[in-house]
N, CA, C and O atoms as CSV, one atom per row, in Angstrom:
chain,resi,resn,atom,element,x,y,z
A,1,MET,N,N,0.812,-1.191,0.000
A,1,MET,CA,C,0.000,0.000,0.000
A,1,MET,C,C,0.862,1.264,0.000
A,1,MET,O,O,0.586,2.216,-0.730
A,2,ILE,N,N,1.908,1.258,0.828
A,2,ILE,CA,C,2.807,2.406,0.887
A,2,ILE,C,C,3.520,2.569,-0.453
A,2,ILE,O,O,3.764,3.691,-0.898
A,3,ALA,N,N,3.849,1.462,-1.087
A,3,ALA,CA,C,4.528,1.516,-2.383
A,3,ALA,C,C,3.630,2.153,-3.438
A,3,ALA,O,O,4.112,2.913,-4.277
A,4,VAL,N,N,2.338,1.857,-3.409
A,4,VAL,CA,C,1.394,2.428,-4.368
A,4,VAL,C,C,1.276,3.937,-4.153
A,4,VAL,O,O,1.275,4.699,-5.120
A,5,ILE,N,N,1.177,4.371,-2.907
A,5,ILE,CA,C,1.099,5.802,-2.601
A,5,ILE,C,C,2.378,6.499,-3.050
A,5,ILE,O,O,2.340,7.587,-3.624
A,6,PHE,N,N,3.506,5.857,-2.780
A,6,PHE,CA,C,4.795,6.415,-3.181
A,6,PHE,C,C,4.881,6.524,-4.709
A,6,PHE,O,O,5.368,7.528,-5.229
A,7,LEU,N,N,4.414,5.505,-5.425
A,7,LEU,CA,C,4.425,5.504,-6.888
A,7,LEU,C,C,3.517,6.613,-7.443
A,7,LEU,O,O,3.900,7.317,-8.377
A,8,VAL,N,N,2.329,6.766,-6.874
A,8,VAL,CA,C,1.409,7.814,-7.316
A,8,VAL,C,C,2.027,9.191,-7.083
A,8,VAL,O,O,1.905,10.076,-7.930
A,9,ALA,N,N,2.683,9.375,-5.947
A,9,ALA,CA,C,3.328,10.655,-5.647
A,9,ALA,C,C,4.432,10.955,-6.658
A,9,ALA,O,O,4.559,12.090,-7.117
A,10,ILE,N,N,5.223,9.955,-7.003
A,10,ILE,CA,C,6.305,10.148,-7.985
A,10,ILE,C,C,5.720,10.486,-9.356
A,10,ILE,O,O,6.208,11.394,-10.029
A,11,VAL,N,N,4.689,9.768,-9.773
A,11,VAL,CA,C,4.055,10.032,-11.066
A,11,VAL,C,C,3.471,11.448,-11.079
A,11,VAL,O,O,3.624,12.170,-12.065
A,12,PHE,N,N,2.808,11.846,-9.998
A,12,PHE,CA,C,2.249,13.191,-9.904
A,12,PHE,C,C,3.352,14.245,-10.000
A,12,PHE,O,O,3.191,15.247,-10.697
A,13,TYR,N,N,4.458,14.028,-9.313
A,13,TYR,CA,C,5.581,14.967,-9.340
A,13,TYR,C,C,6.165,15.078,-10.750
A,13,TYR,O,O,6.433,16.184,-11.219
A,14,VAL,N,N,6.362,13.957,-11.422
A,14,VAL,CA,C,6.945,13.951,-12.770
A,14,VAL,C,C,6.020,14.669,-13.754
A,14,VAL,O,O,6.484,15.459,-14.576
A,15,ILE,N,N,4.737,14.401,-13.674
A,15,ILE,CA,C,3.790,15.059,-14.581
A,15,ILE,C,C,3.774,16.566,-14.337
A,15,ILE,O,O,3.764,17.348,-15.287
A,16,ASN,N,N,3.771,16.972,-13.080
A,16,ASN,CA,C,3.814,18.394,-12.746
A,16,ASN,C,C,5.088,19.046,-13.267
A,16,ASN,O,O,5.045,20.142,-13.825
A,17,TYR,N,N,6.213,18.379,-13.086
A,17,TYR,CA,C,7.506,18.899,-13.533
A,17,TYR,C,C,7.530,19.051,-15.052
A,17,TYR,O,O,7.992,20.066,-15.574
A,18,MET,N,N,7.031,18.040,-15.754
A,18,MET,CA,C,7.007,18.096,-17.217
A,18,MET,C,C,6.071,19.195,-17.702
A,18,MET,O,O,6.380,19.889,-18.672
A,19,ASN,N,N,4.944,19.358,-17.046
A,19,ASN,CA,C,3.987,20.386,-17.442
A,19,ASN,C,C,4.593,21.780,-17.314
A,19,ASN,O,O,4.414,22.610,-18.206
A,20,SER,N,N,5.298,22.048,-16.234
A,20,SER,CA,C,5.907,23.370,-16.068
A,20,SER,C,C,7.010,23.592,-17.097
A,20,SER,O,O,7.191,24.716,-17.566
A,21,GLY,N,N,7.744,22.556,-17.456
A,21,GLY,CA,C,8.789,22.674,-18.472
A,21,GLY,C,C,8.223,22.945,-19.849
A,21,GLY,O,O,8.761,23.765,-20.594
A,22,VAL,N,N,7.146,22.267,-20.192
A,22,VAL,CA,C,6.505,22.461,-21.492
A,22,VAL,C,C,5.938,23.873,-21.589
A,22,VAL,O,O,6.062,24.516,-22.631
A,23,TYR,N,N,5.318,24.362,-20.520
A,23,TYR,CA,C,4.769,25.717,-20.523
A,23,TYR,C,C,5.882,26.742,-20.726
A,23,TYR,O,O,5.734,27.671,-21.520
A,24,GLY,N,N,6.985,26.579,-20.018
A,24,GLY,CA,C,8.117,27.505,-20.160
A,24,GLY,C,C,8.676,27.506,-21.569
A,24,GLY,O,O,9.018,28.561,-22.102
A,25,MET,N,N,8.772,26.336,-22.173
A,25,MET,CA,C,9.283,26.245,-23.541
A,25,MET,C,C,8.308,26.868,-24.535
A,25,MET,O,O,8.737,27.502,-25.499
A,26,SER,N,N,7.012,26.699,-24.319
A,26,SER,CA,C,6.049,27.280,-25.256
A,26,SER,C,C,6.049,28.806,-25.162
A,26,SER,O,O,5.884,29.484,-26.176
A,27,VAL,N,N,6.232,29.356,-23.956
A,27,VAL,CA,C,6.323,30.811,-23.801
A,27,VAL,C,C,7.566,31.332,-24.511
A,27,VAL,O,O,7.503,32.342,-25.212
A,28,LEU,N,N,8.690,30.652,-24.335
A,28,LEU,CA,C,9.938,31.048,-24.989
A,28,LEU,C,C,9.811,30.952,-26.509
A,28,LEU,O,O,10.265,31.841,-27.229
A,29,PHE,N,N,9.200,29.884,-26.994
A,29,PHE,CA,C,8.994,29.700,-28.426
A,29,PHE,C,C,8.130,30.826,-28.994
A,29,PHE,O,O,8.440,31.384,-30.046
A,30,ASN,N,N,7.047,31.154,-28.292
A,30,ASN,CA,C,6.142,32.217,-28.726
A,30,ASN,C,C,6.855,33.564,-28.740
A,30,ASN,O,O,6.671,34.351,-29.669
A,31,ARG,N,N,7.663,33.838,-27.723
A,31,ARG,CA,C,8.404,35.100,-27.650
A,31,ARG,C,C,9.394,35.208,-28.813
A,31,ARG,O,O,9.554,36.282,-29.393
A,32,ASN,N,N,10.054,34.106,-29.152
A,32,ASN,CA,C,10.995,34.115,-30.281
A,32,ASN,C,C,10.283,34.386,-31.601
A,32,ASN,O,O,10.804,35.110,-32.450
A,33,ILE,N,N,9.111,33.815,-31.779
A,33,ILE,CA,C,8.342,34.068,-33.002
A,33,ILE,C,C,7.963,35.546,-33.091
A,33,ILE,O,O,8.086,36.158,-34.151
A,34,MET,N,N,7.501,36.119,-31.972
A,34,MET,CA,C,7.119,37.537,-31.972
A,34,MET,C,C,8.318,38.423,-32.291
A,34,MET,O,O,8.197,39.392,-33.041
A,35,GLU,N,N,9.469,38.093,-31.726
A,35,GLU,CA,C,10.672,38.887,-32.002
A,35,GLU,C,C,11.057,38.806,-33.473
A,35,GLU,O,O,11.406,39.819,-34.079
A,36,ASN,N,N,10.997,37.616,-34.049
A,36,ASN,CA,C,11.311,37.457,-35.473
A,36,ASN,C,C,10.343,38.244,-36.352
A,36,ASN,O,O,10.758,38.850,-37.340
A,37,LYS,N,N,9.069,38.241,-36.004
A,37,LYS,CA,C,8.082,38.987,-36.786
A,37,LYS,C,C,8.308,40.493,-36.669
A,37,LYS,O,O,8.144,41.217,-37.651
A,38,ALA,N,N,8.683,40.976,-35.479
A,38,ALA,CA,C,8.953,42.409,-35.290
A,38,ALA,C,C,10.170,42.842,-36.105
A,38,ALA,O,O,10.147,43.898,-36.738
A,39,VAL,N,N,11.222,42.041,-36.093
A,39,VAL,CA,C,12.433,42.366,-36.868
A,39,VAL,C,C,12.127,42.347,-38.364
A,39,VAL,O,O,12.535,43.250,-39.094
A,40,ALA,N,N,11.408,41.319,-38.819
A,40,ALA,CA,C,11.086,41.213,-40.245
A,40,ALA,C,C,10.212,42.381,-40.704
A,40,ALA,O,O,10.429,42.925,-41.787
A,41,ALA,N,N,9.232,42.768,-39.895
A,41,ALA,CA,C,8.354,43.887,-40.264
A,41,ALA,C,C,9.131,45.195,-40.306
A,41,ALA,O,O,8.935,45.999,-41.218
A,42,SER,N,N,10.014,45.422,-39.332
A,42,SER,CA,C,10.789,46.670,-39.339
A,42,SER,C,C,11.758,46.692,-40.518
A,42,SER,O,O,11.968,47.744,-41.123
A,43,ASP,N,N,12.349,45.547,-40.852
A,43,ASP,CA,C,13.214,45.466,-42.038
A,43,ASP,C,C,12.437,45.819,-43.298
A,43,ASP,O,O,12.905,46.587,-44.138
A,44,LEU,N,N,11.253,45.251,-43.416
A,44,LEU,CA,C,10.428,45.501,-44.592
A,44,LEU,C,C,10.087,46.984,-44.718
A,44,LEU,O,O,10.101,47.536,-45.819
A,45,LEU,N,N,9.784,47.622,-43.601
A,45,LEU,CA,C,9.410,49.037,-43.635
A,45,LEU,C,C,10.580,49.947,-43.989
A,45,LEU,O,O,10.404,50.895,-44.756
A,46,VAL,N,N,11.770,49.684,-43.451
A,46,VAL,CA,C,12.883,50.626,-43.644
A,46,VAL,C,C,13.777,50.298,-44.837
A,46,VAL,O,O,14.532,51.161,-45.286
A,47,LYS,N,N,13.713,49.081,-45.358
A,47,LYS,CA,C,14.611,48.703,-46.454
A,47,LYS,C,C,13.901,48.509,-47.785
A,47,LYS,O,O,14.554,48.366,-48.819
A,48,ASN,N,N,12.583,48.501,-47.774
A,48,ASN,CA,C,11.813,48.201,-48.972
A,48,ASN,C,C,11.038,49.448,-49.412
A,48,ASN,O,O,10.419,50.126,-48.592
A,49,LYS,N,N,11.080,49.736,-50.701
A,49,LYS,CA,C,10.342,50.895,-51.222
A,49,LYS,C,C,8.844,50.645,-51.276
A,49,LYS,O,O,8.052,51.587,-51.251
A,50,GLY,N,N,8.463,49.401,-51.348
A,50,GLY,CA,C,7.048,49.071,-51.425
A,50,GLY,C,C,6.482,49.349,-52.799
A,50,GLY,O,O,7.141,49.947,-53.649
A,51,VAL,N,N,5.270,48.915,-53.003
A,51,VAL,CA,C,4.535,49.179,-54.239
A,51,VAL,C,C,3.204,49.779,-53.808
A,51,VAL,O,O,2.357,49.099,-53.228
A,52,TRP,N,N,3.035,51.061,-54.101
A,52,TRP,CA,C,1.841,51.789,-53.684
A,52,TRP,C,C,1.041,52.204,-54.908
A,52,TRP,O,O,1.598,52.743,-55.865
A,53,THR,N,N,-0.263,51.955,-54.881
A,53,THR,CA,C,-1.164,52.474,-55.905
A,53,THR,C,C,-2.033,53.509,-55.204
A,53,THR,O,O,-3.058,53.177,-54.608
A,54,GLY,N,N,-1.618,54.749,-55.283
A,54,GLY,CA,C,-2.269,55.802,-54.504
A,54,GLY,C,C,-1.947,55.592,-53.038
A,54,GLY,O,O,-0.783,55.448,-52.663
A,55,THR,N,N,-2.978,55.575,-52.214
A,55,THR,CA,C,-2.762,55.382,-50.782
A,55,THR,C,C,-2.829,53.919,-50.369
A,55,THR,O,O,-2.610,53.598,-49.201
A,56,LEU,N,N,-3.128,53.027,-51.311
A,56,LEU,CA,C,-3.231,51.608,-50.988
A,56,LEU,C,C,-1.961,50.869,-51.394
A,56,LEU,O,O,-1.508,50.996,-52.532
A,57,PRO,N,N,-1.385,50.102,-50.479
A,57,PRO,CA,C,-0.166,49.381,-50.827
A,57,PRO,C,C,-0.463,48.009,-51.420
A,57,PRO,O,O,-1.325,47.278,-50.932
A,58,VAL,N,N,0.261,47.678,-52.470
A,58,VAL,CA,C,0.288,46.307,-52.948
A,58,VAL,C,C,1.302,45.559,-52.090
A,58,VAL,O,O,1.105,44.400,-51.726
A,59,ASN,N,N,2.389,46.254,-51.778
A,59,ASN,CA,C,3.455,45.751,-50.913
A,59,ASN,C,C,3.892,46.924,-50.036
A,59,ASN,O,O,4.224,47.989,-50.556
A,60,ILE,N,N,3.897,46.746,-48.714
A,60,ILE,CA,C,4.216,47.854,-47.809
A,60,ILE,C,C,5.718,48.026,-47.686
A,60,ILE,O,O,6.447,47.075,-47.405
A,61,GLY,N,N,6.161,49.237,-47.898
A,61,GLY,CA,C,7.543,49.637,-47.684
A,61,GLY,C,C,7.569,51.153,-47.628
A,61,GLY,O,O,6.847,51.815,-48.374
A,62,LEU,N,N,8.389,51.704,-46.756
A,62,LEU,CA,C,8.420,53.154,-46.579
A,62,LEU,C,C,9.707,53.785,-47.075
A,62,LEU,O,O,9.862,55.005,-47.004
A,63,ALA,N,N,10.628,52.987,-47.574
A,63,ALA,CA,C,11.951,53.504,-47.934
A,63,ALA,C,C,11.900,54.358,-49.191
A,63,ALA,O,O,11.178,54.069,-50.145
A,64,ASP,N,N,12.688,55.414,-49.154
A,64,ASP,CA,C,12.986,56.209,-50.333
A,64,ASP,C,C,14.323,55.700,-50.863
A,64,ASP,O,O,14.491,55.451,-52.057
A,65,LYS,N,N,15.258,55.554,-49.941
A,65,LYS,CA,C,16.536,54.863,-50.131
A,65,LYS,C,C,16.696,53.995,-48.890
A,65,LYS,O,O,15.845,54.021,-48.002
A,66,ARG,N,N,17.760,53.244,-48.824
A,66,ARG,CA,C,17.980,52.397,-47.650
A,66,ARG,C,C,18.100,53.270,-46.398
A,66,ARG,O,O,18.944,54.164,-46.334
A,67,LEU,N,N,17.247,53.001,-45.404
A,67,LEU,CA,C,17.188,53.702,-44.117
A,67,LEU,C,C,16.787,55.170,-44.242
A,67,LEU,O,O,16.988,55.948,-43.309
A,68,VAL,N,N,16.219,55.553,-45.390
A,68,VAL,CA,C,15.650,56.893,-45.580
A,68,VAL,C,C,14.178,56.683,-45.928
A,68,VAL,O,O,13.848,56.109,-46.966
A,69,LEU,N,N,13.301,57.157,-45.043
A,69,LEU,CA,C,11.873,56.918,-45.227
A,69,LEU,C,C,11.199,58.079,-45.942
A,69,LEU,O,O,11.525,59.245,-45.718
A,70,ASN,N,N,10.259,57.737,-46.801
A,70,ASN,CA,C,9.488,58.710,-47.559
A,70,ASN,C,C,8.293,59.160,-46.716
A,70,ASN,O,O,7.460,58.340,-46.328
A,71,GLU,N,N,8.211,60.460,-46.434
A,71,GLU,CA,C,7.148,60.978,-45.564
A,71,GLU,C,C,5.759,60.807,-46.171
A,71,GLU,O,O,4.786,60.629,-45.438
A,72,THR,N,N,5.654,60.857,-47.484
A,72,THR,CA,C,4.358,60.647,-48.134
A,72,THR,C,C,3.882,59.215,-47.912
A,72,THR,O,O,2.702,58.988,-47.644
A,73,LYS,N,N,4.793,58.251,-48.023
A,73,LYS,CA,C,4.427,56.850,-47.785
A,73,LYS,C,C,4.035,56.627,-46.327
A,73,LYS,O,O,3.167,55.803,-46.039
A,74,ILE,N,N,4.664,57.351,-45.411
A,74,ILE,CA,C,4.293,57.250,-43.994
A,74,ILE,C,C,2.849,57.708,-43.811
A,74,ILE,O,O,2.081,57.075,-43.087
A,75,GLN,N,N,2.480,58.812,-44.467
A,75,GLN,CA,C,1.097,59.296,-44.391
A,75,GLN,C,C,0.131,58.294,-45.019
A,75,GLN,O,O,-0.965,58.074,-44.503
A,76,TYR,N,N,0.542,57.685,-46.137
A,76,TYR,CA,C,-0.290,56.663,-46.773
A,76,TYR,C,C,-0.495,55.475,-45.832
A,76,TYR,O,O,-1.603,54.951,-45.715
A,77,LEU,N,N,0.586,55.056,-45.161
A,77,LEU,CA,C,0.475,53.920,-44.244
A,77,LEU,C,C,-0.450,54.264,-43.078
A,77,LEU,O,O,-1.228,53.416,-42.641
A,78,GLN,N,N,-0.378,55.488,-42.573
A,78,GLN,CA,C,-1.285,55.899,-41.488
A,78,GLN,C,C,-2.733,55.820,-41.953
A,78,GLN,O,O,-3.596,55.321,-41.231
A,79,SER,N,N,-2.994,56.307,-43.149
A,79,SER,CA,C,-4.341,56.260,-43.707
A,79,SER,C,C,-4.805,54.814,-43.889
A,79,SER,O,O,-5.939,54.473,-43.552
A,80,TYR,N,N,-3.924,53.971,-44.422
A,80,TYR,CA,C,-4.257,52.563,-44.642
A,80,TYR,C,C,-4.494,51.855,-43.313
A,80,TYR,O,O,-5.412,51.043,-43.193
A,81,CYS,N,N,-3.673,52.160,-42.322
A,81,CYS,CA,C,-3.817,51.544,-41.004
A,81,CYS,C,C,-5.134,51.943,-40.349
A,81,CYS,O,O,-5.781,51.122,-39.700
A,82,ASN,N,N,-5.528,53.198,-40.519
A,82,ASN,CA,C,-6.790,53.662,-39.936
A,82,ASN,C,C,-7.991,52.921,-40.510
A,82,ASN,O,O,-8.984,52.709,-39.814
A,83,SER,N,N,-7.905,52.527,-41.782
A,83,SER,CA,C,-9.046,51.871,-42.414
A,83,SER,C,C,-8.905,50.351,-42.477
A,83,SER,O,O,-9.914,49.645,-42.448
A,84,GLU,N,N,-7.691,49.835,-42.561
A,84,GLU,CA,C,-7.475,48.396,-42.755
A,84,GLU,C,C,-6.335,47.875,-41.878
A,84,GLU,O,O,-5.322,47.409,-42.400
A,85,TYR,N,N,-6.488,47.947,-40.559
A,85,TYR,CA,C,-5.436,47.496,-39.642
A,85,TYR,C,C,-5.060,46.032,-39.895
A,85,TYR,O,O,-3.877,45.692,-39.915
A,86,ASP,N,N,-6.056,45.171,-40.088
A,86,ASP,CA,C,-5.774,43.757,-40.354
A,86,ASP,C,C,-5.019,43.572,-41.663
A,86,ASP,O,O,-4.190,42.669,-41.777
A,87,GLY,N,N,-5.294,44.414,-42.649
A,87,GLY,CA,C,-4.566,44.356,-43.914
A,87,GLY,C,C,-3.102,44.707,-43.740
A,87,GLY,O,O,-2.236,44.111,-44.382
A,88,VAL,N,N,-2.818,45.677,-42.869
A,88,VAL,CA,C,-1.424,46.043,-42.572
A,88,VAL,C,C,-0.706,44.850,-41.958
A,88,VAL,O,O,0.406,44.513,-42.365
A,89,LEU,N,N,-1.344,44.209,-40.973
A,89,LEU,CA,C,-0.726,43.053,-40.316
A,89,LEU,C,C,-0.466,41.927,-41.310
A,89,LEU,O,O,0.575,41.271,-41.262
A,90,GLU,N,N,-1.409,41.714,-42.200
A,90,GLU,CA,C,-1.263,40.642,-43.187
A,90,GLU,C,C,-0.129,40.939,-44.166
A,90,GLU,O,O,0.678,40.059,-44.465
A,91,LYS,N,N,-0.063,42.165,-44.662
A,91,LYS,CA,C,0.973,42.523,-45.641
A,91,LYS,C,C,2.368,42.554,-45.021
A,91,LYS,O,O,3.359,42.358,-45.726
A,92,LEU,N,N,2.459,42.796,-43.712
A,92,LEU,CA,C,3.757,42.781,-43.039
A,92,LEU,C,C,4.124,41.393,-42.518
A,92,LEU,O,O,5.213,41.206,-41.975
A,93,GLY,N,N,3.228,40.422,-42.678
A,93,GLY,CA,C,3.516,39.057,-42.243
A,93,GLY,C,C,3.450,38.873,-40.736
A,93,GLY,O,O,4.113,37.989,-40.192
A,94,ILE,N,N,2.668,39.688,-40.061
A,94,ILE,CA,C,2.591,39.637,-38.600
A,94,ILE,C,C,1.452,38.740,-38.119
A,94,ILE,O,O,1.538,38.172,-37.031
A,95,LYS,N,N,0.404,38.606,-38.896
A,95,LYS,CA,C,-0.731,37.788,-38.471
A,95,LYS,C,C,-0.272,36.379,-38.158
A,95,LYS,O,O,0.621,35.884,-38.846
A,96,PRO,N,N,-0.810,35.720,-37.190
A,96,PRO,CA,C,-2.008,35.943,-36.393
A,96,PRO,C,C,-1.781,36.833,-35.165
A,96,PRO,O,O,-2.688,37.009,-34.352
A,97,TYR,N,N,-0.592,37.384,-35.032
A,97,TYR,CA,C,-0.296,38.266,-33.902
A,97,TYR,C,C,-0.829,39.668,-34.189
A,97,TYR,O,O,-1.269,39.960,-35.302
A,98,LYS,N,N,-0.786,40.513,-33.194
A,98,LYS,CA,C,-1.148,41.923,-33.324
A,98,LYS,C,C,0.126,42.751,-33.246
A,98,LYS,O,O,1.161,42.255,-32.800
A,99,ALA,N,N,0.061,44.003,-33.675
A,99,ALA,CA,C,1.256,44.849,-33.659
A,99,ALA,C,C,0.894,46.304,-33.433
A,99,ALA,O,O,-0.229,46.745,-33.678
A,100,GLU,N,N,1.892,47.027,-32.957
A,100,GLU,CA,C,1.822,48.477,-32.830
A,100,GLU,C,C,3.028,49.019,-33.582
A,100,GLU,O,O,4.163,48.632,-33.304
A,101,ILE,N,N,2.783,49.911,-34.529
A,101,ILE,CA,C,3.857,50.494,-35.328
A,101,ILE,C,C,3.787,52.004,-35.146
A,101,ILE,O,O,2.758,52.628,-35.404
A,102,LYS,N,N,4.896,52.579,-34.697
A,102,LYS,CA,C,4.932,54.021,-34.463
A,102,LYS,C,C,6.199,54.604,-35.064
A,102,LYS,O,O,7.248,53.961,-35.087
A,103,ILE,N,N,6.083,55.834,-35.552
A,103,ILE,CA,C,7.253,56.590,-36.006
A,103,ILE,C,C,7.199,57.940,-35.310
A,103,ILE,O,O,6.223,58.681,-35.425
A,104,TYR,N,N,8.275,58.243,-34.583
A,104,TYR,CA,C,8.380,59.479,-33.807
A,104,TYR,C,C,9.403,60.383,-34.477
A,104,TYR,O,O,10.481,59.927,-34.858
A,105,ASN,N,N,9.069,61.674,-34.624
A,105,ASN,CA,C,9.976,62.592,-35.318
A,105,ASN,C,C,10.628,63.626,-34.400
A,105,ASN,O,O,11.197,64.604,-34.884
A,106,GLY,N,N,10.555,63.425,-33.097
A,106,GLY,CA,C,11.164,64.361,-32.161
A,106,GLY,C,C,10.164,65.299,-31.519
A,106,GLY,O,O,10.387,65.788,-30.411
A,107,SER,N,N,9.061,65.553,-32.210
A,107,SER,CA,C,8.041,66.428,-31.629
A,107,SER,C,C,6.693,65.730,-31.503
A,107,SER,O,O,5.804,66.225,-30.809
A,108,GLY,N,N,6.533,64.610,-32.152
A,108,GLY,CA,C,5.275,63.868,-32.082
A,108,GLY,C,C,5.320,62.661,-32.996
A,108,GLY,O,O,6.303,62.430,-33.700
A,109,TYR,N,N,4.246,61.900,-32.975
A,109,TYR,CA,C,4.169,60.705,-33.809
A,109,TYR,C,C,3.631,61.058,-35.186
A,109,TYR,O,O,2.559,61.652,-35.309
A,110,VAL,N,N,4.380,60.690,-36.226
A,110,VAL,CA,C,3.906,60.868,-37.595
A,110,VAL,C,C,3.198,59.609,-38.080
A,110,VAL,O,O,2.489,59.635,-39.085
A,111,LEU,N,N,3.396,58.504,-37.359
A,111,LEU,CA,C,2.675,57.258,-37.631
A,111,LEU,C,C,2.333,56.633,-36.294
A,111,LEU,O,O,3.205,56.450,-35.445
A,112,ASP,N,N,1.068,56.306,-36.108
A,112,ASP,CA,C,0.603,55.660,-34.880
A,112,ASP,C,C,-0.424,54.618,-35.288
A,112,ASP,O,O,-1.608,54.921,-35.432
A,113,CYS,N,N,0.033,53.403,-35.470
A,113,CYS,CA,C,-0.796,52.327,-36.006
A,113,CYS,C,C,-0.927,51.213,-34.973
A,113,CYS,O,O,0.062,50.566,-34.628
A,114,GLY,N,N,-2.126,50.990,-34.488
A,114,GLY,CA,C,-2.368,49.928,-33.523
A,114,GLY,C,C,-2.062,50.368,-32.104
A,114,GLY,O,O,-1.246,51.263,-31.883
A,115,LYS,N,N,-2.706,49.748,-31.163
A,115,LYS,CA,C,-2.501,50.049,-29.749
A,115,LYS,C,C,-2.215,48.752,-29.007
A,115,LYS,O,O,-2.976,47.789,-29.102
A,116,ILE,N,N,-1.113,48.735,-28.272
A,116,ILE,CA,C,-0.766,47.555,-27.493
A,116,ILE,C,C,-1.606,47.533,-26.220
A,116,ILE,O,O,-1.843,48.567,-25.596
A,117,ILE,N,N,-2.046,46.347,-25.853
A,117,ILE,CA,C,-2.769,46.223,-24.594
A,117,ILE,C,C,-1.757,46.058,-23.472
A,117,ILE,O,O,-0.635,45.606,-23.699
A,118,LYS,N,N,-2.154,46.423,-22.271
A,118,LYS,CA,C,-1.229,46.384,-21.140
A,118,LYS,C,C,-1.064,44.961,-20.620
A,118,LYS,O,O,-1.926,44.103,-20.812
A,119,ASN,N,N,0.062,44.738,-19.958
A,119,ASN,CA,C,0.363,43.470,-19.285
A,119,ASN,C,C,0.290,42.272,-20.224
A,119,ASN,O,O,-0.369,41.275,-19.931
A,120,VAL,N,N,0.968,42.386,-21.339
A,120,VAL,CA,C,1.017,41.291,-22.299
A,120,VAL,C,C,2.469,41.109,-22.736
A,120,VAL,O,O,3.219,42.080,-22.836
A,121,THR,N,N,2.856,39.883,-22.991
A,121,THR,CA,C,4.199,39.611,-23.486
A,121,THR,C,C,4.305,40.133,-24.904
A,121,THR,O,O,3.450,39.852,-25.744
A,122,SER,N,N,5.355,40.893,-25.168
A,122,SER,CA,C,5.528,41.456,-26.507
A,122,SER,C,C,7.007,41.510,-26.856
A,122,SER,O,O,7.874,41.390,-25.991
A,123,ALA,N,N,7.270,41.690,-28.129
A,123,ALA,CA,C,8.635,41.891,-28.624
A,123,ALA,C,C,8.673,43.258,-29.283
A,123,ALA,O,O,7.734,43.647,-29.978
A,124,GLU,N,N,9.762,43.987,-29.065
A,124,GLU,CA,C,9.867,45.350,-29.585
A,124,GLU,C,C,11.184,45.534,-30.317
A,124,GLU,O,O,12.236,45.079,-29.867
A,125,VAL,N,N,11.104,46.213,-31.461
A,125,VAL,CA,C,12.288,46.573,-32.238
A,125,VAL,C,C,12.220,48.070,-32.504
A,125,VAL,O,O,11.185,48.589,-32.921
A,126,LYS,N,N,13.331,48.758,-32.258
A,126,LYS,CA,C,13.415,50.197,-32.558
A,126,LYS,C,C,14.505,50.407,-33.590
A,126,LYS,O,O,15.565,49.785,-33.531
A,127,ARG,N,N,14.231,51.292,-34.536
A,127,ARG,CA,C,15.195,51.650,-35.574
A,127,ARG,C,C,15.274,53.163,-35.660
A,127,ARG,O,O,14.253,53.850,-35.634
A,128,VAL,N,N,16.479,53.674,-35.762
A,128,VAL,CA,C,16.679,55.106,-35.970
A,128,VAL,C,C,16.988,55.294,-37.445
A,128,VAL,O,O,17.947,54.731,-37.971
A,129,VAL,N,N,16.161,56.095,-38.102
A,129,VAL,CA,C,16.298,56.343,-39.540
A,129,VAL,C,C,16.144,57.841,-39.771
A,129,VAL,O,O,16.045,58.616,-38.820
A,130,VAL,N,N,16.125,58.235,-41.017
A,130,VAL,CA,C,15.952,59.641,-41.368
A,130,VAL,C,C,14.866,59.719,-42.439
A,130,VAL,O,O,14.681,58.785,-43.218
A,131,SER,N,N,14.154,60.843,-42.468
A,131,SER,CA,C,13.131,61.020,-43.496
A,131,SER,C,C,13.772,61.603,-44.750
A,131,SER,O,O,14.929,62.025,-44.733
A,132,ASP,N,N,13.009,61.620,-45.829
A,132,ASP,CA,C,13.507,62.201,-47.076
A,132,ASP,C,C,13.673,63.713,-46.964
A,132,ASP,O,O,14.221,64.346,-47.867
A,133,LYS,N,N,13.205,64.293,-45.864
A,133,LYS,CA,C,13.396,65.728,-45.604
A,133,LYS,C,C,14.442,65.947,-44.514
A,133,LYS,O,O,14.486,67.008,-43.891
A,134,ASN,N,N,15.288,64.933,-44.288
A,134,ASN,CA,C,16.401,64.965,-43.323
A,134,ASN,C,C,15.963,65.144,-41.873
A,134,ASN,O,O,16.700,65.722,-41.074
A,135,THR,N,N,14.797,64.667,-41.529
A,135,THR,CA,C,14.335,64.679,-40.143
A,135,THR,C,C,14.660,63.327,-39.517
A,135,THR,O,O,14.317,62.295,-40.092
A,136,PRO,N,N,15.314,63.305,-38.350
A,136,PRO,CA,C,15.558,62.016,-37.691
A,136,PRO,C,C,14.240,61.405,-37.211
A,136,PRO,O,O,13.376,62.101,-36.677
A,137,LEU,N,N,14.105,60.119,-37.406
A,137,LEU,CA,C,12.890,59.399,-37.030
A,137,LEU,C,C,13.251,58.168,-36.212
A,137,LEU,O,O,14.319,57.583,-36.393
A,138,VAL,N,N,12.358,57.781,-35.315
A,138,VAL,CA,C,12.508,56.531,-34.569
A,138,VAL,C,C,11.301,55.662,-34.897
A,138,VAL,O,O,10.161,56.011,-34.587
A,139,LEU,N,N,11.574,54.523,-35.530
A,139,LEU,CA,C,10.530,53.562,-35.868
A,139,LEU,C,C,10.482,52.510,-34.766
A,139,LEU,O,O,11.507,51.925,-34.415
A,140,THR,N,N,9.296,52.274,-34.224
A,140,THR,CA,C,9.105,51.243,-33.203
A,140,THR,C,C,8.062,50.260,-33.703
A,140,THR,O,O,6.969,50.652,-34.112
A,141,VAL,N,N,8.411,48.972,-33.667
A,141,VAL,CA,C,7.466,47.915,-34.018
A,141,VAL,C,C,7.360,46.997,-32.808
A,141,VAL,O,O,8.357,46.424,-32.369
A,142,ARG,N,N,6.149,46.858,-32.267
A,142,ARG,CA,C,5.886,45.937,-31.157
A,142,ARG,C,C,4.914,44.877,-31.638
A,142,ARG,O,O,3.898,45.190,-32.258
A,143,VAL,N,N,5.225,43.639,-31.353
A,143,VAL,CA,C,4.355,42.527,-31.737
A,143,VAL,C,C,3.946,41.792,-30.470
A,143,VAL,O,O,4.780,41.541,-29.601
A,144,TRP,N,N,2.660,41.444,-30.358
A,144,TRP,CA,C,2.190,40.658,-29.223
A,144,TRP,C,C,1.166,39.639,-29.662
A,144,TRP,O,O,0.655,38.882,-28.837
């Protein structure tokens, strides 16, 4: 009888231990995916010129040259984000996750797309670039 109780206790301990390990690995795996998506989206925005038909993008990219962002495309992206937030996420390859994309020019945000919810695990990438009008910009991409 004591052996059976001892065996059940050991099995319970092992299952509990494995469960906590699997949970920790899944959180780490999820965090790595979010970080990769944030880096890829920021790369796409700052290194790719994109293909724009008016204010609608076929392919999202804000570059005028490498690490030089076009202010008109930033305004187009803000307009597109206001009307089609899910489309922005899809074109940047972020779905099924959510994202917040912001560009700060020193006095305010010229792009404010998406709102992060509080107390959630997220990955953040910041890039310092310049606009086509020689204004320093800080691009922030957060994925959760």
